[in-house]
VEXDO-878860 format. One record per atom (N, C-alpha, C, CB): x, y, z; residue in one letter. Coordinates in pm, whole numbers, plus 50000, padded with zeros to 5 digits. Glycine has a CB too. Layout:
XYZA
...
! end
This chain:
400782916993902M
400832916194025M
400242902194113M
400212927694053M
400942898894178T
400472882694245T
399392887494354T
402012872194339T
398522878594382L
397422882694464L
397182872894616L
396092881794359L
397092876894670A
397392864594845A
395882848894780A
396302880195115A
396792841294818P
395752827594790P
394652833194890P
396462808994842P
393602821294832L
392292822894919L
392822812395072L
390582815094811L
393302818195145T
392862815995301T
392992825495400T
393532805695358T
392762816595512H
392252829095589H
393102822095733H
390132831895596H
393862837295818P
394412826895908P
393802817595985P
395042831595983P
394132804496051D
393902799296176D
391832796096227D
394812812596278D
391062797796104P
389732798196152P
389692786696245P
388652797596039P
388912788896339V
388072781896461V
386562777096401V
387822794296602V
386962763596442Q
385362758196444Q
384992746996501Q
384822755896323Q
383772756996563V
382932755696718V
382802736396647V
380742769896751V
382602730396815D
381762716896813D
380802717996813D
381802708496892D
379812712396786A
378542706596797A
377592708396902A
378702695096792A
378552705896958C
378002713797193C
377672731097170C
380342714197378C
379132734297090T
379122750997119T
378052757497077T
380222758697054T
377322749496910A
376602753696857A
375202751896940A
376802749296741A
375132742396949S
373572739097009S
373602744997111S
373062724697041S
374202750097248A
374222759597378A
374272770897309A
375442758497492A
374762773397208L
374652791497172L
373292791597033L
376782799697084L
372802782397006K
371512779196963K
370792786997055K
371142764496961K
370882773797194Q
370132782097297Q
369902793097329Q
370332780797375Q
370622795097449L
370822811597465L
369762821197305L
373122814997447L
370282818897205A
370052827297116A
368522828997137A
370562822796982A
368032814497125E
365942814397149E
365852820097247E
364892799397180E
366382815497350D
365742827097486D
365982833897471D
365882828597612D
366482840997413L
366802856097394L
365222860597370L
367992859997249L
364972852297249R
363862857497155R
363162864497186R
363132850797110R
362222863797352S
360932865897393S
361692876397517S
359892850197437S
362942878697567V
363422890997575V
362622903897549V
364382890697501V
361762916797603A
361482924697566A
361022924597432A
362192930397595A
360302917997400G
359572917697318G
359982908697225G
359352928197282G
361432909497197G
362812906897147G
363352914097053G
362952895497103G
363042927497138R
363092939197013R
364892940697064R
361682958397037R
365772940696977I
367552939497003I
367552954197011I
368792931796861I
367312962796985D
367752975897028D
367352984597103D
367852981496959D
366312972997238S
366112975897368S
367302976097468S
365212967197409S
367202986197568R
367932982497703R
368162976297809R
367962986497743R
366642965697751E
366532951597833E
366652943897758E
365412947697906E
366722941497620W
367312933497561W
368292930997559W
367192933697491W
369502946697554I
370832940297521I
371652942297675I
371692948997373I
371222944297807R
371132936597943R
370892924797914R
370142940598041R
370322915897875A
369702903297905A
370682898497822A
368112900097878A
371332903097692A
372122895997598A
373662901297668A
371742900697418A
374152908497723R
375152907597784R
374882899697947R
375662921797778R
374562901498033Q
374192887298095Q
373702874398065Q
373532888698158Q
373402869797955A
373452856297931A
375102854997871A
372122851397820A
375532864297803W
376852858797751W
377882850997851W
377592870597695W
377712857797976A
378282850598080A
378182831998075A
377502856998208A
377092829698041G
376712816898033G
377002808297877G
375222817898073G
377932822397830A
378152815097658A
378822801797650A
379212824797554A
379242795597584P
380222781497579P
381802786897591P
380012771697408P
382512778597648E
383232779197697E
384482784497559E
383172767197781E
384592773897471Q
385522777097400Q
384912793797340Q
385802764297290Q
384072791597293L
383512808797199L
384122817397324L
381142813097167L
383262817197439R
384292830197533R
385592834097588R
383972831897631R
386272821197541S
387902817797523S
388692827797404S
388062799897465S
387992819797264T
388342826497175T
388242838297139T
388112822697116T
386872844897207L
387012856197166L
387622865397302L
385642860297102L
387632862097345A
388992869297501A
390102869297466A
389292860497655A
390722859297402E
392322861397306E
392342867697229E
392952851997235E
391082867697169F
391492878796988F
391622897397067F
389172878296806F
390512893397184R
390572908897218R
391842914197296R
389322912497308R
392722905697356R
393892906297397R
395322910897330R
393922896197430R
395072899897159D
396292903097080D
395182896696930D
398162892597142D
394712904096876S
394092903196781S
395512892996670S
393482920196743S
396562891896686G
397372884496559G
397702892096452G
396632873696496G
399132887296387P
399202893096300P
398302903296182P
399632885796279P
397352886596137S
396222892896028S
395142905796047S
395262881296002S
394892903596207G
393672916596308G
392452908896310G
393182935296217G
392642896696253T
391232892396160T
391002877996249T
391542889095947T
390072874696257L
389582860296356L
388482858196285L
389182861696536L
388242841296236L
387082831496127L
386502820796216L
387922822095978L
385802825196284I
384672812596362I
383802807896310I
383892815396468I
384062791896285R
383332784296201R
382062779496269R
384142773396152R
381082769196230G
379932763496249G
378752772996342G
380342750196311G
378432784696340L
377852790096436L
376362789996366L
378552804096480L
375392788696468P
374322790296380P
373542794196389P
373932784496342P
372452802396254V
372562805896182V
370442808696134V
373742797096123V
370132800696134A
368682793896154A
368062789396286A
368662781996081A
366842793796251D
365982786696369D
364982777196298D
365082798396469D
363582773596332E
363202760296229E
362642762596130E
362382750496273E
362252776396089H
362292778795985H
362972782595885H
361872781995988H
364752781495913G
365252783995774G
365402795595824G
364452781795636G
366192801695688I
366712812895691I
365612818395563I
368452812495675I
365352828395600P
364672841195494P
364992840695346P
365252856495535P
364332852295244D
364922853795159D
365392861395195D
364582854195069D
367022865995132T
367682873395125T
366782890395130T
368462868195013T
367452899495191P
366592914495114P
367032919295046P
366232925795170P
366162925794994V
366712932194846V
366742951994833V
365332925094707V
366272954594997V
366112970594963V
367352976995044V
364472977895020V
367302991695032G
368342997395077G
368392998895214G
368493008195022G
369043000495317G
368903005595472G
368662994895507G
367893016095526G
368832981695485S
368162964895568S
368502966795666S
368652948795537S
367772968895809V
368812959195932V
367672953696000V
370002968896061V
368142949196109Q
367142938496204Q
366932942196309Q
367542925396237Q
365932944196343R
365332949496509R
364742941496581R
364322960196519R
364692926696521T
363552917796615T
364892904096635T
361542911696498T
364702895796756A
365662890596771A
365692876096673A
365772890096912A
366012873996583S
366592861296520S
366962855596565S
367272859996453S
367622843096577V
368912837596585V
370562839096545V
368632829796547V
370352846996430P
371782851696370P
372002866496445P
371762853496179P
370792870996492A
371182888596508A
371452885896683A
369432903796456A
370892874696731A
371032868696864A
372182866996912A
370522857596874A
373322855596783V
374212851996804V
375232864096793V
374282841496737V
374772874096674L
376132885496640L
375802891096803L
375882901196465L
374492894496814M
374922907496987M
375062897497141M
372912922797039M
375492883897092L
376062875297187L
377792878297226L
375802860397123L
377832879997079A
379752874797065A
380332889397085A
380472866796867A
378972901296984A
379732913797054A
380222918097196A
379022922897033A
379542907997309H
379592913197456H
380822903897447H
378182910497584H
381672899197423G
382962887897421G
384082900497365G
382712870597281G
383412913197326L
384332918397280L
384872934497369L
383842918897137L
383422939697425G
382712949197412G
381572955697408G
382882950397371G
381292964297358D
380262965097371D
379612969897190D
380152974197502D
378222965297186P
377592969797067P
377762985297046P
376132965997073P
377622986196920I
376833005996917I
376793007496743I
378413024497012I
376273014896725A
375673021196627A
375983034796569A
374603021396662A
376053036696441F
375783050596453F
374343059796362F
377213055996408F
373443065496428Q
372603071296415Q
371973075396253Q
372993079896493Q
373133079296203Q
372853088796051Q
373003073695981Q
374333104895987Q
373593062296010E
373873047995922E
372523040195936E
375273037495989E
372313036195853K
371313018895877K
370253023995976K
372383002195974K
370023037495987S
368603044496110S
369083042596285S
366703031596090S
371093039996294G
371383030296442G
370623019296470G
371153037796571G
370793013396386A
370292998196399A
371312987896469A
370012992396247A
371612977496521L
372612976996602L
372912959496543L
372172981396781L
372202958796476V
372452949396364V
372102946596245V
372312941796388V
372852949296093Q
372702958896033Q
372552944395878Q
374082973096062Q
372252946295819D
372212935195668D
373332938095578D
370732937595560D
373952930795529V
374842936995394V
374672929895281V
376402937095409V
374182934295207V
372772931695088V
373222935294966V
371302941395109V
373402932394841P
373222938694755P
371832947694699P
373622931094694P
371982957994685V
370682965394656V
370592963894487V
370742983094715V
369652962894469P
369622964394258P
369682983694241P
367222955594151P
370262983694177G
370542999894126G
371813004194174G
369423011394184G
372612996694283Q
373823001494385Q
374822991894324Q
373572999094571Q
374842985494240E
375842977494228E
377022984394194E
375562968094146E
377342993794177E
378452999294163E
378883007394252E
378503004194068E
378113010394410F
378413014594497F
379133013094595F
377873015794512F
380523017094668Q
381123016994753Q
380673018294864Q
381783022394737Q
379933007194911G
379713002295039G
378462993195050G
379633013695131G
378062989295167N
377832975895210N
376492971995144N
377802974695369N
375712980195019A
375082976894896A
375582973194803A
374532983894853A
376172977694759G
377412970194645G
377312960594628G
378722969394662G
377802958094502S
378512942994422S
379522943594404S
378172938094295S
379992956394317T
381272953694276T
382532956494363T
381382960194165T
383622956894358R
385032950694438R
385042963294532R
386742948094329R
384712962194681L
385152972194764L
386192971394814L
384502974394848L
386962987894771T
387982986994810T
388112988594952T
388612993694746T
389552988294987F
389932986395168F
389662995495223F
391322984595224F
389152992695341H
389013006395419H
389253000795577H
387273014695391H
389203013395668V
388953010195817V
387473013095797V
389823019995944V
386593006395903E
385293013995853E
385013025795974E
383833001895836E
384463032495864N
384363046995928N
385523053895931N
383903046996065N
386283052595915A
387823059995918A
387363070695941A
388853060495791A
386733084095858F
386443094995887F
386083099396052F
385493096695798F
385573089696138H
384563095496269H
385813091696337H
382803087196327H
386063098996476D
386843097996550D
386853085696617D
386783107196612D
385633085296677H
384723074196728H
384293058896638H
383393082096753H
385323052396530R
385263051396470R
385013035596518R
385943058396406R
384373020196491P
384523008296536P
385663004896610P
384413000896445P
385842996496725D
387182993096744D
387142973996675D
387622996196942D
385882968496645Y
385852954396599Y
384592960396472Y
385322939896746Y
384492948996360V
383672951096251V
383192934196256V
384542958096099V
382402927896333M
381772916596296M
380772915196151M
381032913996414M
380662904196120L
380322901195962L
379922884196000L
381982904295824L
378442884796007L
378432866996025L
377372859495888L
377512861996219L
378152853595774C
377282847495699C
376192840595729C
377802841495644C
375022843695644L
373492835795675L
373572831495558L
371972843895714L
373892836795445R
374072827195270R
375322830295212R
372862832095130R
375842826895135A
376712826595021A
376432834194893A
376842814094987A
376882838394792D
376342845094676D
376372829494579D
377442860594614D
375962832094524H
375072820094432H
376932817794354H
373142828594281H
377702820294305D
378752813494214D
379702810894395D
379692827194042D
379592813894498G
380842812594564G
381702817094545G
381252804594573G
381872830394518S
383252835694455S
383522845294535S
383292840994307S
382432851794590A
382282866694666A
383992864994786A
380162867494791A
384912873294821E
385692870194908E
385842882095012E
386852865894844E
385782879495145L
386322891095229L
387582892795202L
386202889895371L
388332904595219R
389582906795239R
389882915295343R
390092910595136R
391372909895419T
391652923495497T
392822919495474T
391172927695654T
393672927395531C
395072932995539C
395142943095646C
395532939495405C
396502937795702S
396552945795895S
397492955695845S
397402934196073S
398012965795923A
398882973695933A
400332960795998A
398222987596035A
400052952896066R
401062948696087R
401812932695978R
400782947696233R
400482935495864Q
401312930195769Q
402162932595662Q
400862925295735Q
401862946795650V
402782956495582V
404032964195634V
402032965595545V
403432967795744L
404922977095792L
406002973895773L
405202979395916L
406632960395834P
408152959795777P
408232962595619P
408822944295805P
407402961895567D
407852965095361D
407832980495317D
406352957195226D
407642990595397L
407063006195374L
408563008595380L
405833015695501L
408583018995326S
410243024995312S
409913035795433S
410863034095123S
411163041195496E
411273048495566E
410583058395554E
412163049895577E
410573066495393A
410253079995344A
408493079395365A
410883082695166A
408003067295344T
406793062495335T
405963067895473T
406923046695315T
407073054295593L
406393057195716L
406443076895773L
407293045595834L
407393079395720R
407513092795795R
406063102195718R
409383100995759R
405823103695645T
404743105595550T
403173100995617T
405163096295413T
403173087595624L
401903082295673L
401563088295851L
402073063895659L
402433088195886R
402773095396052R
401973108396074R
404563100696075R
401903117995961G
402013128896017G
400483131695947G
403443138195987G
400343143695963P
399083151495917P
398273153195783P
399363162595939P
398953146795683H
398683145895593H
397783143295444H
399073144595623H
396743136895568F
395173131995440F
394103139195538F
394613108395411F
392553137195447V
391583138495483V
391183129595435V
391093147695476V
389523124095549T
388773115095488T
387733118495502T
388863103695515T
387023113595387A
384943124695376A
384393113695449A
383663127795163A
383193121895515P
382543109395550P
381723107995486P
382123107095658P
380693096095475P
379703092295368P
378583102995386P
379113076495385P
377553106895215P
376273116595236P
375843112195370P
374963114995118P
375493105795425S
374663105295557S
374893106795638S
374193098595596S
376163114295709F
376813118395780F
376443130695767F
377913115095773F
376393139095645G
376153154595612G
376993157395512G
376413164895727G
376403161695419S
377173169195290S
377313183395353S
376183169595125S
378973178995301G
379933195195280G
380463191395435G
378783215795256G
380313176995498R
381253178695649R
382393178995580R
381253165695783R
383503187195612E
384843185295617E
385923179695727E
385133195395591E
386823169995671G
387563160095762G
388363170095824G
388443147595690G
389433167095964R
390413171595996R
391333167495931R
390563170796097R
393013172995884P
393593162895870P
394513152795983P
394173167195779P
394463140395919H
395143133096013H
396133122395949H
394143126796102H
396743116496036A
398003105696031A
396953093795898A
398503095896254A
397643084995913V
396973073095816V
397843062995914V
397383072795609V
398983062895991L
399553056696079L
399333061996215L
400763055896047L
398853060596308I
398973066996456I
398793057996573I
397903077796477I
399773066296682G
400553058596767G
402013052396808G
400083052096755G
402133040896820S
402913030596849S
403783029896696S
401943016796898S
404893030596714P
405603031196524P
405743013496528P
407883042996486P
405523008096626E
405802991096653E
404332984496613E
406262986796847E
403212994096638D
402202988296625D
401072999096665D
402292975896699D
401233005196468P
399983017596474P
399013014596465P
399843027196391P
398173024796513V
396813018696417V
397063023596295V
395193023796459V
395473023896245L
395513024496093L
394393034396064L
395263009596017L
394573041796005R
393313053595957R
393183052495832R
393563069695980R
392543044795727V
392183050195599V
391493042995530V
393093053395528V
390533050295419D
389603041095324D
390073047795198D
387753041695351D
390673038795120E
390933042894991E
389903052094854E
391263030394954E
388763047394912A
387503051194854A
387563067594865A
386183043894936A
388083067995030A
387193081195107A
388553090095132A
386163076495288A
389493086095177T
391083093995218T
391693099895087T
392393081795286T
391823111995128K
393153120494980K
393603124295030K
393083130994863K
394723126694991P
396323133195028P
396443145095045P
397363131794933P
396883151695098L
397023163795054L
398443170295025L
396383170495139L
399543162794923T
400703166094909T
401633158194836T
401073167995012T
402013155394754R
402903148794648R
402823137394702R
404353153394619R
403953139294848Q
404443125994902Q
402963118594992Q
406003129595020Q
402073128094993A
401163120795022A
400243112294934A
400623127395080A
400583112194859A
399723108094706A
400703094194711A
399943121794524A
401963097194711A
402913084494665A
403163073494803A
404643091594606A
403353077494885A
402793071395057A
401203062095019A
402283090095200A
400373073394952M
398643061094983M
399443051494902M
396463066094890M
400133056794746A
399643047394626A
400633033494675A
400083055094438A
401813034894776E
402523025994803E
401803016094949E
403943033394818E
401553019895020L
400673014695092L
399313003995044L
400313025795146L
398963008794963G
397743008894889G
397842987894804G
397913026694745G
399482994494741D
400242978794638D
400462974394754D
401892978794516D
401092976194910L
401182966794976L
399812954994995L
401632973195084L
398632960995000F
397322961695065F
397212949294950F
396202977995068F
397022955694868Q
396782945994710Q
397362932094698Q
397562953594576Q
398612935594756N
399742921294747N
399742913494844N
401232923794742N
399322919594944S
399352911795053S
398212903495188S
400092919195096S
396422909095091Y
395622903495180Y
395342886795190Y
394492910395158Y
394942889795325N
393882874695341N
392782876895247N
393072871695511N
392192867195239A
391042864095173A
389902853695208A
391462861195068A
389022850395251V
388032843395280V
386122841395205V
388162848095404V
386072832695111R
384682835095089R
383842829795240R
384202825994939R
383022835295230L
382462833795392L
381212820195346L
381482853595476L
381102813595464L
379972806195404L
378972804595550L
380562789795324L
377552800995514P
376652799995611P
377422794395762P
375492790095551P
376592805195898G
377422799496011G
379022804696001G
377332782196003G
379682809195946D
381092818595956D
380732828495970D
382062819895854D
381922836096119L
381682848496168L
383042852996178L
380862848996295L
383132860196092A
384162873296062A
384352883196145A
383842880795955A
385892882596238V
386032895096310V
386932901296268V
386182894896433V
386372915296248V
387782922396217V
387772938196302V
387952924796023V
389662933996349D
390242943496427D
390622958396347D
391482936496484D
389572964796380N
389132979096297N
390092990896330N
387522984696343N
391752983796443R
392132992596457R
392942994796428R
392072995096516R
393502979796360V
394942979196289V
394552969996142V
396322969896407V
393112968696109T
393302958895953T
391312965295851T
393332930696026T
392432970395737V
391542973095630V
390622961295595V
392322977095513V
389432962495535H
388852949095431H
388202955695363H
387932936395482H
387682947195256G
387182949095165G
386482937995119G
387932953895099G
386372942394963R
385752925494912R
385732921794768R
384092923094949R
385802911294700S
385782913194573S
384412916094463S
386412902694545S
384062916694373A
383452917694323A
382592904894303A
383952923494255A
380742903094276F
380512893194270F
379072897294169F
380562886194409F
378182883594195R
376992890594063R
375932883694142R
377092884693854R
375002895894191P
373912890394275P
372982891194151P
373432899294426P
371472878494160R
370742879394074R
369162884494144R
370892866294000R
369492884694245Y
367922892494322Y
366862884294353Y
367092903394226Y
366732875094363D
365892862694347D
366042856694474D
366292852794229D
366112860694592G
366272857694706G
367162850694770G
365532854394726G
368092846294732R
369192839994768R
370522843994752R
369132830294722R
370642858794755D
371842862194690D
372422867794831D
371722873094549D
373472871694833R
374502869094970R
374292874195072R
375762872594965R
374392875695213W
373602879695277W
374612876095451W
372062872195226W
374972888095465L
375652891895587L
374632894995701L
376562904095559L
375332897195796Q
374972905395928Q
375742912095972Q
374652899596031Q
375682921496008R
377172929296062R
376572941696205R
378072941295879R
377412937596292T
377692946696405T
378892952096443T
377352941596504T
378702963796468F
380002973596530F
380382971796676F
379632989796521F
381522971696732V
381802968596849V
383162974396885V
381682955096862V
382352984697028A
383232992497071A
384082985397200A
382513005097101A
385072990297221A
385872980597302A
385882986997488A
387682980397216A
385432998497442D
385553010897573D
384753020297522D
387153018697610D
383443015097597L
382093024197524L
381833036597611L
380493014697520L
382843040297748H
382783056097798H
383253068297681H
383923057597939H
384233062397565R
385183068097539R
384003081597421R
386563055597474R
382763070897397S
382343077997329S
381133082097398S
382303073197214S
381313086997530R
379523087697567R
379303104897564R
378993079597767R
380073115297519A
379433126897508A
378813123497332A
380623141397541A
378783110097253L
378233115797140L
376883102797161L
379443116396979L
376503099697269R
375453087297313R
374443095097417R
376363072197402R
373183100397315P
371883103097436P
372043092397532P
370153102097374P
371813098597686G
371233083597772G
372173075897802G
370263073597697G
373653075097766D
374073064897804D
373713051497734D
373793065497919D
373133059197592G
372983045897479G
373993041497447G
372393047597352G
373483031497301H
374403025197208H
374533029097094H
374233014097192H
373643041897088V
373873046696934V
374423061096952V
372373046896833V
375673059796875L
376663079696803L
375423088696734L
378323076896604L
374793098596807A
374523104496763A
374793116296629A
374383104296837A
375783117396634S
376833122396529S
378373113896488S
377233136696587S
! end
């Protein structure tokens, strides 16, 4: 089987002026509302501050929001991720999140407003809007953000009717060996190579996707299609670890789709200051295996989810907040 090269479509390198201006905005936000990034006051300040963000970054995200391109992925390089004290040790506990406005957390929240509004799920990472993606001792084989084994391709929260429109991943620290790959593959890449029989099956309600245990044990997903909406540019709803086919034809269709993901993906080894944005509507993502050392210098990403249309999930957000209760 031939794997994709270690390349990524059209990376955007921010210039020094953009990085400096963005860091100043992030620093200015640290004192707002006591630096509590989940508070309404802080989120409002970040939304307003985004209007003054550097034009290079604002235009890049605006264009991606309008058209996420063949890969459904954007890579921006050279963003500020450290303050005057540098980057602290990588967390090693499960459920690690960021509740205060560090420079990288503020940068993520600012950029989120270039795509829509930041959201979180109460059952996931305690509803924090900025979450740490770090390897956790004892969870090496876990199919999730705390593991270090190969993470299979998935749409984030594929089981949920109000899954994020975008997943943002900001790299603070690369893995020791520099080998960990973020892997992405869009429906746009594989659609031309799917057989007609497979397309028909993937467009029908022949699949169920189980939620993770944090969203409630025994919760049964409703049958759904994997390809939804426009035949020319469908929404993708699949998680290789959690989506189950209901028929033999559905199993064969998922196998064909999975083979194409494996043969067609794009990959990048994220470096400090890299921001990867995945269009979660049309693109799956995963990760290669890597070897953590649990020495304070392991791979560390920070993650934020974004909704392009916040009102769509209003019934699940008490008090018109940013956290979905179920």
